[in-house]
N, C-alpha and C positions, 0 to 999 in steps of 0.2 A: 364804762361799765361797774356796776355794783357785782364785787366777788366775793362770795362768802365763804368762810372756813369753819366749820362746825367742829364739835368734838366728835371724840368715836366712841359710841355706844358702848362696845366690847371691853372691858376692864383689862384683857390682857392687849390690847392693842396700845401701844404707849405712841404711837408717831403722830405726826402733826403732817396735813398738806402743802402748808405754807408757813414758813418761818419768819421771824423780825427780819431778817437780813432781806429776804425775797419780797415780803411785804412793801418795804423801803422801796426796792426798785418797783414795783407794780404802781403804786401811789405815786413814784416820780413821773410815771405814763400816763398819768391822768386817771386811775381806776381808783375807786372806791374800795376799800379794804374792810369788810365787817366779819370780826373774827369772834367766833363765840366765847364768853367768859370761860377762862380755863382750860380751854382747848389743847394750848401746848405746854400745860404744867406738866403732864408725863414724859416730856421730851424735855425739859429744863428753860424751858420759855414762858417767863411771867406776861400777865396783861400789861405789866408797864412798859415790858419789852417791846410788845405790839403799838401801845399808842406811841411810845418814843419815836418809831418808824413810821408814825401816821397813820396807823389803822384804827379803827373805833371797837371796842367792846360791847357787843350785843346779846341779846339772849338767841337761846339756839334756835327758836321759830323764826326769827329776824336772819339768821346767818342761811338755814335751810332755803330760804324764799327769794335768792338774789338771782340775776341774771345768769349768773355762772357760780355754781357751788363746787371748791375743790375740795375733794374727800380721799381720805385714803382707803376706805371700801364703801361696799352700797349700805345704804341706811338700813338699819334694821329698829322697827318696821319701815318698808318702801315709803310708806304714807308719811313718813317725817318730811321728806323732798317736797318740797311746793313750788319751785323756782323755775327758770326756765331750761336751763341746761346744767348736766351734771358731770363732772371729770373726774376720773381717779381710777384705781385697780377695781374694776367692777366686776371682773371672773364672768364675762358674759357666755363663754363658754360650759360654766359649770353651775351657773344657777340662772338657766333660761326665763324660765316662769317670771322670776321678779324682775326680769330686764324687758319682758313683754309687756308685764303690768305697767311699768314707767313710761314705757314707750305708747302704750295704749291710751295715756293719762293726755299727750300732748308733748312729753318732756323729750330734751335732745341729748342723747347720751354719746358721752366721749369715753370710752376704754382704752387704757393705756395697753392691755393687752393684746389690742389689734395692730398697733403702731409697726410697719413695716421695718424689719431690718436692714435700713439703708443707709448711706454715708449722711444723707442730709436729714434724716429721722434719728438720728444717734442723740441729738441733744435733748429729744423726747422720750427717749426709750428709759422709761421709768423700771420696766421688768429688768432690764440689765442693771441699773443702778441698784434697785432692791437685792436682786442676786448677789452682788458685790457684798454687801451686807451680811446676807444668809451665809455664802459660802465663808466668809470670815468667822463669823458667830460659830460654826458647826464645826469649826477646828478647835476653838475655844473650848466649846462643851465638849468635844471628845477627848480634849487634853483634860479637862476639871475631872470626867467622870472615869478615864480610865486608871488603874490602879499601878500605871508603869510612869516612869519619867519617860516625855520624848526625847529630849536630847542623849546623847551617851555621855556617861559622867565616868571621870577617872577620880577615884577617892583612898584613902588612906585603908579604907575596907575593902578596895578592888574596885576593877571595870565594871560597869552597868551598859549593856549594848542598849543602843536607841529603841525605841518602839517602831513596829510596824505599822503603816498606815494605809489603806487602800480606799481609794477614791473611784467610786462607779458614775459614769458622767461627768464629762470634760466640757462643761458649757462655763458661762461667766462662772456661775456658783461653784462649780467644780473646780475650776483654775485658781480661783480664790482660796478654795480650801486646800489646795494642792501648796500653793505658793505659803500660806499662814503656818499648814503644818511643817512646811520646810525650813520656814523661820524660826520655828520650835525645835528643830533639829531631830525630826522624825525621817526615818528612809519611806520613803513614798512610792505607793506604784498607784496606777490609774489604768482604767480602761473605758472606751467610748467606741461606738459603733462609727463614728464619723471619722473618714478617711484625715480630716486637715488636725483631728484632735491628737492625733500621735505626735506630730512635730511642735504643739504645743505644749504638750505635757513633758516633752524633753526638754524643751527651751527652760522650764522651771526648775529642773534639776531632778525631773521623778522620771521613773521608770514605766513606760507603757507596756502592759499587759498585752502581747501576741497572743492571740485565738485563732483558728483557723476557721475564719467567716469572711467573706466578703464585706469591705467596710464600706460605706455610705458618701456618697457623693454631697454634700451638706448643703453645696450653694442651690443645689436644685430644690431644696426645699426651706429656702429664706435662711440658711444656716440652723435650721431643726433637725433633731434625730425623726426618722418614719420610722412605724412599726415594721419588725423585721417578721420574716417568715419562721414557721414552726419550725423546721430543720435547722435555722441558723440559730433559734433560741434555745435549742437543744445543745449546741453546741457552744453558745457563750456560757451558758449554764454550766457543763459540764468542766470547761476552762476555767470560771470562777471558783469553783469548789475548792480547790487545794488554796488558793490566794487568800480566800474568805478563810479557810481553817489555819493559817500561819500568822494571820493580822490580831495586833493587838487592839486595835479601832477600825472601822469600818466607816465612811462617808459616803451616803447616797442622794445624788442629785438626777438623776434621770427622771424626764418627762416628756412627754409627748402633748403639744397642745389641743386640747378638745378630747382629749382620750385619757383612761385611766391610766396612772404610773406603772410602767412595766415591771413585772416582780423579779428581781435580780437575786435576791437571797431568798432561800427557799427555808425551809424549817431545819431540813436536815444539814444545811450549813452551819444555822444557829446552832445546831446541836453539837457539831463537827469544833466549833471554837473553843477555847480555853475560856474557865470560869475566870469573870474579872474583865473581860474582852469588852466591849461596847461598840453600838451602831447606832449612828446619827443619821436620820432617815429623814430629808428636806422635803420629799414628797407627799408626806404622810397626809397631807390635804387631799390629795387626790387618788388616796388610796394606799401607798406607799409602796416602795421598793423592795422592802422586806416584808415574808409573808405574814409576820407575826406582828407588824406594825400597827398601834392603836393611836390614831391621832389625839395630841392634846394627852398621853400618858406614856409612864415610863414604865416598861413590860420588864421584869426580870423573869428571863428563861432559862432554869438551869443555871443561874451564875453570868448568864450575858445580859447585860442592860441595853435594849431596844427605846430611844428616845425618839416621841414620834411628837416632840413639838412644834405645832403650827406658826407661832409667835417667835421664831429666833431673830427675826430682823429687829424685832422690838428690846431685843438685850441690849442694841445700840442706837436707840430710839434719836438720839440728837443728830447724829451724823445720817442716819438712814433718811431721817426727815430733812435734812438739808439738801441732802441729793432730789430726793421728792419734789421738792419744792423747786427746784433749779428746774425739773422737767416741767414742772407743772408752769411756771413763767416763760419757759420757751415754747410750750404750748399754746399760752395765752396771746403770744407776739406772734404765731403762725393763723390764728383764728381772728385776729381783730384787724379791722382797717386802721387809719391814721386817727379817726374820730375815737377810738378806744371802744366799739361797738363790734358787734360778732360780724363778721363779713357774710352779706344775706346770699352771695352765692354758694356758700359751704352749708349753709342754713336750709335756704329756700321753702319746698315743702314739705320736707322731710321732717318726721319726726324721732328717725333715729338714724344717727350716723354711726357707723362701724367703718374705723379706716383698716383694711382687712389686708394683709401683709401674704407674701408666699409662706406657706407652711402654718398657717394659723387660717385652717379653714373650717373648724366649729361648725354652729348649725347655719346653712344658709338663709333659713327663714329669719335670722336676727339681723340681716342686713338690707335694712328699711333704706337706707341713704346709697350713695356710690361714691367712689372715690373721684374728685374733682380735678381733671387737668389742667393747669397753669396754664391758660392760652399766651400769657404774655412771654412765660420761657418757652413754650413749643413756637412760636412767632420766629423768637430769637436763634432758636436752631435752624429754623426753615431757611431764614436771610444768611446768616453764616454758611449753609449747605450751599446754598445757590450761590454766593460768591466764588466759595473753593471750587466749586464743579467750574463756575465759570474761567475761573484763572488756570485750571488744568486744561479744560478744554481749548482755551485759544494759544495754549503752548505747542501744541500738539499739532505738526504740519499736516495739511490738507492730503496729501497722499496715504496717510495714516488715519483718518477720518473711518473709511468704511471697517478695517479691520477692528477700529475700536467699537464699533458698534457689538460685537461679539463679546468683547469684556464686558459691556455694560448691561447686558443680559442677566447675568449673573448678579450685580448688583442692583440693578432694577428689581429681580425676584425678590431681595431680602426687603428692599422696600416696600414690595407690595405685601408682604408679610405684616411688616409694622402697620402699613397702612389699614389692612383687616382687624388687628387688634385696636387700633385708635378708634378705627369707625363702629365697632361693637363695644366699647368700653362704655357706654352711656354716660360721658362726660357733660352732657349736653347737647344743643341744637347745635351750636356751633362748630363744635369738636365732631360731631357726626359728618358736618355735611364737610369738613377740610379733610376727614378722614375718608369719604366717599369719592371725593375729587383726588386724593392721592390714591387711591384704587383705580380709578378709572386711566389715569395719568401715566402711571406705571404698567398696567396693563398692555397698553399700547407701544410703548417703547418696549415692551419685551416681545410682543407680538410682530412689532415693526423691526424690531433688531434681528429675531431669528429669520424674518424675511429677506431681508437684506443681506444677511450672512449666507443664505442658501443661495442666494443670486450670485454671491461672489465665489462660492464655491464652486456653482454650476459653468465658471470659467476656465476652472481647472480639471474640466470631466473630459474624458476622451467619447466622443459620437461613435457608436460603432456601425452606424449606419454607414459611415463615409469610406 
């Protein structure tokens, strides 16, 4: 397959989607890499580096016209892309019009933002890898802009206490910001609405800000936070006010997929901070967690600097590109067959393929494709389940078979729910038919089991007519 790697049109974007190391790995697997001349220069990779790895240096129009184009961001303008499929950080929930325009032209779009947070998908979770770089750079930026030392210093002139850093949002970026600020010697506090975040924050040596609100179960939304109710929001703002006022640096990372970033730092909070303090807002591109944030600008409000840089990741472009390139290579391995071409069953008749995971709800109209169930994996699980069930049943004495039916009803009930989900998943004709068959068989087992159990219980009932 011909894989194109174009340069990014935005001068502030220094990352590249495929690095020479990963290019060599893809070439060794039979792919042809066509890299636009100068695409990796801003990340520290020369055209000679790519040629040494087996890639070809081409003009931009050639790179954009390949079977699969790996990009950091959506092309601007979108008409640059003339290939078959596009893979990258496409921000489908933030710029749906551009996505629809490309889909209408017959393109297949693979958005990293829609990759589910599951164990199997970890190697292609580009959002997490890039958030790691963003969190690290946010802490470095806060230390650079703050007018205080981050660590405690004991000198002949006296002892200087450590700076106080508050991190709002303890996702991947927030946790990396906490870890980096701690390494720099600062006293770190953090807050997140997710229940699991408290333990993670404390494990990094930071303090978790306790606020009288019910914390969310992140597992119910694929690891992401959900929008809170108005009463909870008021309590959160009231609890954060004194913490923000006492902080020398505030790093905000809170985001809700497909929504505007929640405001956690109000104008009044900013005005309560001392002159010389700094706020680094990683959610500036989606509205900002600070009320005064302006994208790609640094605002000075009464001596408090509010940094809304939307390209902080590009400050560490070399390592960020390396992580992104590994995500691209892992994704290519998933969607290509042994001959190196795109798997037809993943593309089929769909012009837009969006892998949608829990918590990434976005605009339903963007989902022109569907999540494809791996039939081989499903059949393997089915065979193993049948084998284990057979081994268990054959070891039960015949006298206990009837009571065992009662217990099997609950298990069959769970199976019925799963069968309904599979039947309605839209994963293809075979998947739908197998799901329907599972529904029928599970229903027979549930109804028959209850009938047999009722007859068994009738043996122990007293007959009042005698």
